[in-house]
N, C-alpha and C positions, 0 to 999 in steps of 0.2 A: 426487412426486419428479421426474416427467417434465414438467411443466407449465413453459411459456416465459410469464415475466412481462415486462410491458412497462409502464416508468414513462416514457410518451413524449407525454402531452399537453401541448400548449403551455400557458405560463403559469409563473408562479414558484409553486413550492410544495414541500412536505415530506412524504415517505410514511415513517413509523415503525413499525419491527418491534420491539416491547416484549414481552418476557418470553415469547416463544415462539421455536422452532428450527425454521424451514422448511428443507425441502430443495427445490431447483428443478432443473428441467432446464437452464435458463439465464434471464438476466437481462437486459434491454436498459434502460438509463437515458440519458434526453437526448432531447428533443424539437428542433423547428424555431425555437422562440422560447422566452424564459423561462430560468429555471433548475429545474431537476427534481432533488430530492434524496431520496435514500435513506438514513434514519439508523438505525441498528443501536444499540436501548438496550436493552442488558442481554440479548442475543440472539444466537443462532450461525446464521449464514446459510451453507449449505452449497450449493454448486455443482457440480452433476453433469455441467454441458457448458459450452462456450464462451460467454462473456458479455461484454458491454460496457458502458463508460461513453462515450457519445458527448459531442462537444464541449460542449454545454449541458448535461451530467449532471453530478451530482456525489455520491460516496459518503463517508459520515461514519461513522467509528468512534470514538467519545468517551466511552465508558464502560469500564472495566477489564475487564467480562465481554461487552464487545461482540467477536465473532469472525466472520472470515470463513474459511470452510473449504472442504474437498471436493477433489476431483481434476479440477474444471472450471478452464479457464483464464479470467483475468480481463484484458481489455485496456481500458486507461484513456487516452482522449483528451481527457476533460474534466479534472476535479479529484476527488481522492481526498484526504480530510481525515482524518488518523489520529492523534488525540490520546491515545487509550488502547485497551487491547485487543491482539488477536492475530490474524495471519493463520497459517494451518495447512493442511496436507493436501499432496498430491501436484501439484495445480495450479501453473500460473505464472501471477504477475501481472506484467503488461506496462504501464510507462509508455511511450506513445507519443510520439514526436515532437511538441511542442504541449502536450503532457499534463503537470499538476503534481499530485505528490505533496507535501503538507505534514504532516511529522511534529511533534508539538506536546507531546508528554506521555511516557509510559513504554508502550513497545510493544514487541511480541515477534514476530518472524518463526521461526516453528517449522517446521523440515523443508519449507519451500517455497523456491521460487526468486523473486526479484524482478528483473526485467530492467528498467533504465531507459534509454529512448532520449529522455527529455524531460528533465525538472528536478525533483530531490528537493530540497525544503528543509526541513532537520531544524533546528527552531528551538528546542526545549527537551525536557528530559526525559533517559532512558535508552532507548536503542535496544539490544535484544538479539537476536543471532541465535542460534537452538538447533536442536540435534539435526542437523545437516546442512544447515542454511539456506544458500542462495547469494543473494548481491547481486551482480549484474553491472550495471556503470555503462558502459554502452556507448559506442562512438566517437561523437562528437557530442552527447554526453548531459553534464549538470552535475549533480553531487551537493555541495551547500553545507551546509556545518556552521556554524550561525549563533548558536552558543551553547557554552557548556561543557557537557561531557558524558561519557558512556561509551558506547562502541558495544562491547558486552559480548558474550561468546561461552557457551555452556552445553551440556553434553551433548556428543554427537558433534561433530566438528570442522566448523566453519564455516568459510566463506570470503568475501571480497570480491574481486572481478576488477574493475579499473579500467582501461578503455581511452580512457575520456572525461577529464573535469576533475573531480576530486575537490578541494574547497577548503575551508578554514577562513576563514570571511569576519568573525567577531565573536565576543565573549567575551573574558575578562580573564585566565583561567589557561591550561587546556590542555584536549584531549578526547583520552581514552584509546581507542584501536582494539586489541580483543583479538584478534579473528579473524585467519587469514593474511590478509595483504593482498597480492594480486599485482597489479604495476602496470605497464601498458605505454602509458599515457596519461599526463596532467599532475597 
């Protein structure tokens, strides 16, 4: 639980966590060349401390039982591909300027804060904010809704604070936004 994990060797490869639930002191993903990917497959990864996904790093949560948890903060300068599963815990996930999060399925942000200073592309599925979750789309950031869907809310009041650009760019009907939406941006 206090160990620091590094997935930083150069090259293009994937490290899979499958059916175990590790807790780590921190994790660093991304080397100097290639693409280094951490794939959570039916696993919960709990972060105890500050962790980073560097420019060439990638984190994938693609199974309904994929969970990123814990009190540790995660800073993403590379890619976060979130097509299933959940993020939970007291930590903050930050998409840095230049970082990209792609949401492509049914995902759940539970009691955690997601700060976007980069780009979030919501391409498909339902996106739920539960139990006091907070989504901050910061000045200079873009949150693109690229399909029809439901930005749902469950449990304690959750909130979306938009100071950047929050836009719907595709779809044929509508996208419902259930949480409180505070807008000082576009």
